[in-house]
N, C-alpha and C positions, 0 to 999 in steps of 0.2 A: 651437614658440616663435616662429618668424619668419613663420608663415603669414599671420596677420592684417596684419602690417606690409607684406607684398607683395600683399595683396588675394587671398589664396588660401584655399580652404575647408579644405584639408588638406595634408599634406606630399606634394609631388609626387615625391619621390625616396626614398621608403621602400623598403627592400630586401625587403619582403614581396611574394610573387608574386601581386599583385592583377591579375586578368585585364583589368580596365578600363584598366590602364596598359600593356597589351601594345602596343608599336609594331609595326604590321604592315609591316615592310620587305618588299621583294619576296621575300627568302628565307624570312622568317617566315610570310608569306602562303602561299608554296608548300609549306612544311613542314606547315602546318595543313591545307591542301587535300589533301595526300598522306595524312595521317592520316584525315581524314574519308572520303576515297575508300576507304582500306583497311578502315575500319569498315563502311561500307555495302555494300562488295563482299565482305565477309567473307574477307579475305586471310590471316587467321591471325596470323602474326607480323609486327611492324613494329619498327623501331628508329630512334631519333633520337639523334644524338651531337653533342657540342659541348664546347668548353672551359668552364672555370669561369666562371660569370657571363654566358654568352651568351644566356640566356633560355629554357632548356629547361623549367624548372619553371613559369614564367609561361605559356609556350606550352601546357603540360599543363593548367593551370588554365583557360585560355581555351577549350581543347577541351572540357573537362568542362562549362563554363558554356554552351557552344553546343549541347550534346546535349539532345534532348528526352526525355520520359518513356518513350519506346519503347526506350531504351537503359539497361540496368542497368550500373552502373559500380562498380569497386573500385579504390582507389588505395593503393598501398603506398609509404610514404616511407622506411621503415627496412628495407632488404632484408637486413641482416646477421642473418638468422634461419636456424634449422635447417629442413630440409624440412618437418617436421611443424608447426613454428611458422608457417611461411609458409602452409601450407594452412589452418591455424586462422585466421590473420589475413585471408586471402582470403575465407573463409566469413563472418567477422564483417563485413567490408566490404560484402559482398553482402546482409547481413541474414539469413543462414542460421542458424537455431537449431541448436545442437548437442544431440544426444540425451544423456541421462544415461548414464553408463557409462565404461569405460576409453577414453581418447582414443587412437585409432590412426590411422595414415595411411589405411588402408582406409575407416574410418568417415567421415573428412573427405572423401575422394575420392567415396565413394558419395553423401554429402549434396550435394556440389557438382554431381555429375552429375545427380542428381534435380532440383536447382534449375534447371540449364541446360536440361534437357529440357522442364520446365514453361515456362520462359521462352521457348524456341523455339516450343512449341505455341501460346503466346499471341501469337506474331508479334513478339516483342521480341528485341533483340540484347543481348549481354553483352560488356563491355570491361574488361580488367584492365590497369592502368597501373602500372609499377614504376619509380619514380624512383631515381636513383643506382644504376643496375643494375650498374655496374662493381664494386660492392662485394658482389655476390652470390657466395656460396661455390660452388665448382665442383659439388658434389653437388646444390645447390639449382637450379643452372642445368639440370641433367639432369632434375630434377623438373618444372621449368617446361616443358621440351620435352615431357614426358609429358602435360602438360595439353592440349597441342594434339591429343592422340589422342581427346579428348572431342568427338565429332562424330557426325553422322548419315551416312547413305550418301552424301549429296550435298554437305554443307557443314559448316564448323566451328561448334561451339556457342559458342566463346569466342574473342575477338580479344585478342591480347596485345601491348602496346606497351612496349618497353624504352627508357628514357631514361637516358643516361649520358655520362660524360666519354670522351675518346678511348681510354682504357684498356679500355673495353668492347669496342671493335673488336679489340684485341689478345687479349682474353679469348676472344672468339668465334672467333678464328682458330686456336685450339689444336686439334690433330688430334682430341682427345677430345670436342670440342664441334662437330665437323663437321656432324653431323646437325641440330643446332639452327641453326647458321649458315646451312645450305642452306634452311631453312624460312622464313627472313626474306625476305619478298617485297617489302616497302616499306622503303626506307632513306633517311635524310636527315641531312646534316651541317650544323649551324648554325655559321656563321663570324662573326667580329666585324663590326660595321657599317663601311661605307665612310665615308670622310671627309665626303662630301657628305650623308650621312644623319644626321650628328650634330645639325645644326640642327633637322631635322624630328623627330628623336627627343626632343630637349629640348622643342621646341614642343608636341609631343603630350602630354607628361607635364604641362607647365605648364597647357595648355588643359584637360586632364582635371581638374586641381585647381581650375579656375575662374579662371585668370589668362591673361596674354598674355606670351609669352616676349620679344617685341620691346620690351616696356615694362620688362623686368627685365635681360635679358642684352644687353650691347653687341655690335655686329656682329663685332668682331674677336676674340671669345673662343673661337670654335668650333674653330679650328685648334689652339690650345693644349690644349683639352680632348681633342681627338682624339689628339694626340701623347702626352699623359700617360696616357690610358686605353687606347690602342691599339684603340679602337672597341668595347671590351667594355662592354656595358650596365651591369653592376654597378659597374664602376669609374667610368663616367660619372655614375651616381647618387651615388656617394660624393663625387666632386669637386663636383658641383653642390649637393648638400646642404650640404657644408662651406662652399662659396662664399656661399650665401645666409645662412648663420649668421654668417660673417665680415662680410658687408655689413651685416647687421642690427646686429651689435655695434659697427660704426663709424658707424651711422646714415646709411648710404648707400643710395639707392634703385636704383642701377644696379650690376650686376656687370660690372666691366671686367677687362682683362688682369691688372692688379695684384692684384685680388681673387682671381682664378683662381690666380695664382701663389702667393698666401698660402695658399689652400686646399690646393694640391698639397703645399706644404711642411709644412702641419699634418698631413696624412694620412701623409706619409712615403714615401720611395722604395720601401721594402720591400713595401708593399701594392700599389703601382702597377706594380711590375716583377716581381712574383712569377711564377714559372713552375710549371707543374704538376710533380708529383713525378716522373713518368716522364721529363719533359724534363730535369729536374735530373740524374736518374740517367744519362741519355744523355750529357750534357755531362761529368759526372765520369768516366764510362767512356772518353770520347774523350780527355780530358786524360791519364788514366792510361796508355792505350794509346800515345799519342804519346810520353809520357815513357819508357816501356819500349822503344819502337822506337828512340828517339834514343839511349838507353843502349846498346842492342845494336849499333847502327851505329857508335857511338864505339869500343866495345870491339873490334869487328871491324876497324875501320880501324887502331886502335892495334896490334893483334896483327899485322896485315899489314905495317905499316911497321917494326915492331921485330923481325920474324921469329919472333914467338911472343908469348904472353901473359905479362905481367910477374910473375904469381904462380907459385910452385912447385907441382908436382903433389903432391897428397896421396895417400898410400898407406895 
């Protein structure tokens, strides 16, 4: 709606994971380089974790866009599958045709192994990427570990990259998944952007869309955007998108602090201060524990001072 008004070819703050819009901050560049290294050196298992909206999926898309045709890739977006459904989806993503007959885990594994051996003989690599991997059922995680057994005497036939929220680390830390956890040789954690990176992030996205951030955003807005977004790219996108819409609605060519404030109010504090579910759980558990501890200390003190507890013994 506002694109032509600000001289832009397209929406620079869309939430879709377009690899062209990946801002290569030092940590994003390092994460990308780690994955490329792991693929070419055939390291087997790799994992990238980060909070909601830190750019994992966009990083994944950028990685795929940068790989040449010597690398066969399969991308799984919905990992909430059974083990046999996962194998079927992996084969479909690799373009492996299923033979007619009863679908079994063995048939899918045999077909995948044949494909990987042909792929290896042709001098090609194979990469499986699983996004939102924290949602993988426990049994499916074990199936994924078994996929790493598809190998020659000297090297792995498939490289597996798990991308997920911090809950993925807690899942992998379970004793029952120890073998899988120990096989992950490349790990990286994406964190929110630093305050000094906000200007560069917004500038990159505006430039990619054909504009100039200096001509649209006033110099004093970046600190407020950082405080409201906490450096999380998805939240930055939401604030800037709404700010451009507000400015357009008011027929203003410059996004200043007042416009940013209006955008933040429009979005609402719930979105900008949301915490991951595990974090909320920890906070609630802490409050409950503190309340129980306080009650216990109060009763113990009361009983000590009064020479006994005030209620009668029940028989």
